[in-house]
C-alpha positions as CSV (number, residue, x, y, z in Angstrom):
1,M,59.2,-9.7,-18.6
2,I,58.4,-6.7,-20.1
3,L,54.6,1.4,-21.4
4,S,49.3,8.6,-21.0
5,K,47.9,10.5,-18.8
6,P,48.5,11.6,-15.2
7,V,48.1,8.9,-12.6
8,E,45.1,9.2,-10.3
9,G,46.0,11.4,-7.3
10,S,48.4,13.7,-9.2
11,Y,45.6,16.3,-9.8
12,K,47.7,18.1,-12.3
13,Q,49.4,17.3,-15.5
14,I,53.1,17.1,-16.1
15,P,53.9,20.0,-18.5
16,A,55.5,19.2,-21.8
17,G,59.3,18.9,-21.6
18,T,62.2,16.5,-21.0
19,Y,62.8,15.2,-17.5
20,L,64.9,12.8,-15.5
21,A,62.7,9.8,-14.7
22,R,62.9,6.4,-13.0
23,C,61.0,3.4,-14.1
24,Y,59.3,1.8,-11.1
25,R,56.3,-0.1,-12.3
26,F,55.4,-2.7,-15.0
27,V,51.9,-4.0,-15.5
28,D,50.7,-6.7,-17.8
29,M,47.2,-5.7,-18.8
30,G,46.4,-8.7,-20.9
31,T,44.5,-8.6,-24.2
32,Q,42.7,-5.3,-24.6
33,T,39.9,-4.5,-27.1
34,A,39.7,-1.1,-28.7
35,Q,37.8,0.6,-31.6
36,Y,39.9,2.4,-34.3
37,D,38.5,3.8,-37.5
38,G,35.3,1.7,-37.1
39,E,37.3,-1.5,-36.6
40,T,37.7,-3.6,-33.5
41,T,41.4,-4.3,-32.6
42,R,42.7,-6.7,-30.0
43,R,46.2,-6.6,-28.7
44,H,48.2,-7.7,-25.6
45,V,49.1,-4.5,-23.7
46,V,51.7,-3.7,-21.1
47,M,52.1,-0.5,-19.2
48,I,55.3,1.1,-18.0
49,Q,55.2,3.8,-15.3
50,W,57.9,6.3,-14.4
51,E,58.3,8.8,-11.5
52,I,59.4,12.2,-12.6
53,H,62.3,14.1,-11.0
54,G,62.5,17.7,-12.1
55,D,61.0,21.2,-12.0
56,D,58.4,23.0,-14.1
57,A,59.1,26.2,-16.1
58,D,58.8,28.3,-13.0
59,G,61.3,26.2,-11.1
60,S,58.7,24.5,-8.9
61,P,59.2,20.8,-8.2
62,L,57.0,18.4,-10.1
63,V,55.2,16.9,-7.1
64,T,51.7,15.9,-6.3
65,N,49.5,17.4,-3.6
66,K,51.0,14.8,-1.3
67,N,54.5,16.1,-2.1
68,E,55.4,12.9,-3.9
69,P,57.1,12.8,-7.4
70,M,54.5,13.0,-10.2
71,S,54.3,10.0,-12.4
72,I,53.3,9.2,-15.9
73,S,52.7,5.9,-17.7
74,K,52.5,4.6,-21.3
75,N,50.8,1.6,-22.8
76,Y,52.6,-0.5,-25.4
77,T,51.6,-3.5,-27.5
78,A,53.7,-6.4,-26.1
79,S,55.7,-6.8,-29.2
80,M,59.4,-6.7,-30.1
81,N,58.6,-6.3,-33.8
82,E,61.2,-4.0,-35.5
83,N,58.5,-1.3,-35.9
84,S,56.8,-1.6,-32.6
85,S,56.8,1.4,-30.2
86,L,58.0,-0.8,-27.4
87,R,61.1,-1.9,-29.3
88,K,61.8,1.6,-30.5
89,H,61.7,3.1,-27.0
90,L,63.7,0.3,-25.4
91,R,66.3,0.6,-28.2
92,A,66.6,4.4,-27.6
93,W,66.7,3.9,-23.8
94,R,69.5,1.4,-23.9
95,G,71.4,3.3,-26.6
96,R,71.7,0.4,-29.0
97,D,69.6,-2.1,-30.8
98,F,69.0,-5.7,-29.8
99,T,71.0,-8.6,-31.2
100,P,68.9,-11.6,-32.4
101,E,69.9,-13.4,-29.2
102,E,68.9,-10.5,-27.0
103,E,65.5,-10.0,-28.5
104,K,64.7,-13.6,-27.8
105,G,65.7,-13.3,-24.2
106,F,64.7,-9.9,-22.9
107,K,63.1,-9.7,-19.5
108,M,60.8,-6.8,-18.8
109,E,61.9,-6.9,-15.2
110,N,65.3,-5.5,-16.3
111,I,63.8,-2.0,-16.8
112,L,62.6,-1.6,-13.2
113,G,64.6,0.9,-11.2
114,Q,66.4,2.1,-14.4
115,W,66.8,5.9,-15.0
116,C,66.2,7.6,-18.3
117,M,65.4,11.0,-19.9
118,L,61.6,11.1,-20.6
119,T,60.2,13.5,-23.2
120,V,56.6,14.4,-22.5
121,E,54.4,16.2,-25.1
122,E,50.8,17.5,-25.1
123,N,48.2,16.0,-27.5
124,P,44.5,16.7,-27.8
125,G,42.1,13.9,-26.8
126,S,38.9,12.9,-28.6
127,N,37.0,14.9,-26.0
128,G,38.9,18.1,-26.9
129,R,41.0,18.1,-23.7
130,M,44.8,18.2,-23.8
131,Y,46.6,15.3,-22.4
132,T,50.3,14.7,-21.7
133,N,51.9,11.6,-23.3
134,V,55.4,10.0,-23.3
135,S,56.8,10.7,-26.8
136,S,60.4,9.4,-26.4
137,V,62.8,7.8,-24.0
138,S,66.6,8.2,-24.0
139,P,69.6,7.4,-21.8
140,V,70.7,9.6,-19.0
141,H,73.8,11.6,-19.8
142,A,77.0,10.4,-18.2
143,T,77.4,13.6,-16.2
144,L,73.9,13.2,-14.7
145,K,74.5,9.6,-13.8
146,K,77.1,10.7,-11.3
147,N,74.5,12.5,-9.2
148,L,71.2,10.7,-9.5
149,P,68.6,11.4,-6.8
150,Q,67.2,8.8,-4.5
151,G,64.3,6.8,-6.1
152,Y,61.0,7.3,-4.4
153,N,58.7,4.5,-5.3
154,P,59.4,0.8,-4.6
155,V,59.7,-1.1,-7.9
156,E,56.6,-3.1,-8.7
157,F,55.8,-5.8,-11.2
158,F,52.4,-7.3,-12.1
159,S,52.0,-10.2,-14.5
160,L,48.8,-12.1,-15.3
161,S,50.8,-15.3,-15.3
162,D,52.2,-14.7,-11.7
163,R,49.8,-12.3,-10.0
164,N,51.2,-10.1,-7.2
165,M,47.9,-9.0,-5.8
166,A,49.6,-6.5,-3.5
167,V,50.7,-4.6,-6.6
168,F,47.3,-5.0,-8.3
169,D,45.5,-3.5,-5.3
170,K,47.6,-0.3,-5.6
171,L,46.4,0.3,-9.2
172,S,43.7,2.8,-10.0
173,D,40.2,1.4,-10.4
174,R,40.2,2.2,-14.1
175,I,43.4,0.1,-14.7
176,K,42.0,-2.7,-12.5
177,E,38.8,-2.8,-14.5
178,K,40.7,-3.0,-17.8
179,I,42.9,-5.9,-16.5
180,Q,39.8,-7.8,-15.2
181,A,38.1,-7.4,-18.5
182,A,41.0,-9.1,-20.3
183,P,40.3,-12.8,-21.2
184,E,43.6,-13.8,-19.4
185,W,42.1,-12.7,-16.1
186,A,39.7,-15.6,-16.0
187,V,42.6,-18.1,-16.6
188,K,44.3,-19.2,-13.5
189,R,47.6,-19.7,-15.2
190,A,47.7,-17.3,-18.1
191,A,50.7,-17.5,-20.4
192,P,53.5,-15.0,-19.5
193,V,54.3,-11.9,-21.5
194,V,57.4,-13.5,-23.0
195,I,60.1,-11.2,-24.4
196,S,62.8,-13.2,-22.4
197,D,63.3,-16.7,-21.1
198,D,67.1,-16.5,-20.6
199,P,67.9,-16.3,-16.8
200,D,71.4,-15.0,-17.6
201,E,70.1,-12.0,-19.6
202,D,72.0,-8.8,-18.8
203,I,71.1,-6.0,-21.0
204,P,72.5,-2.5,-20.3
205,F,70.6,0.7,-20.1
206,N,73.4,3.1,-20.5
């Protein structure tokens, strides 16, 4: 199968910039309801989370108070439409577009453990505060690939169609509440987030 703001516990925001990052978590959040321009919208949302490997402008490592890599996540509509943000970011990440066959059979699990260059920018929230958001994803340069650091977090996958509750329990209370509010939560066998059903799928991210 196949995602801001700082994860709870980071206590500080990742400064704007471009960083080496590793995808370690995918979360199916189900159908989420939101208000936009006075209208109610409903969309199936998935979240992708990355750990950041790099330093800030002063050369200090981007780590939490627990000395763990800081992380950042992004929510996407679960769509492979040509104009969807998810497709645009996956296309940029892998360095090429999807063929018709690939877009029918893309598994979100393929992105777990994959490295990329993540560009983070600051944007004002509706409350006037500044938040950091993932603005773009791109491949890791070949020279960097030769000396990648060790990944820190175990890769984790949560789907409402096949619920790994050990992963769910690690999520923040805010994310848990959003998932539990989704109509799919009440369904024992919710339909999977399908962007792939081909077991032989092998899509590169280089």
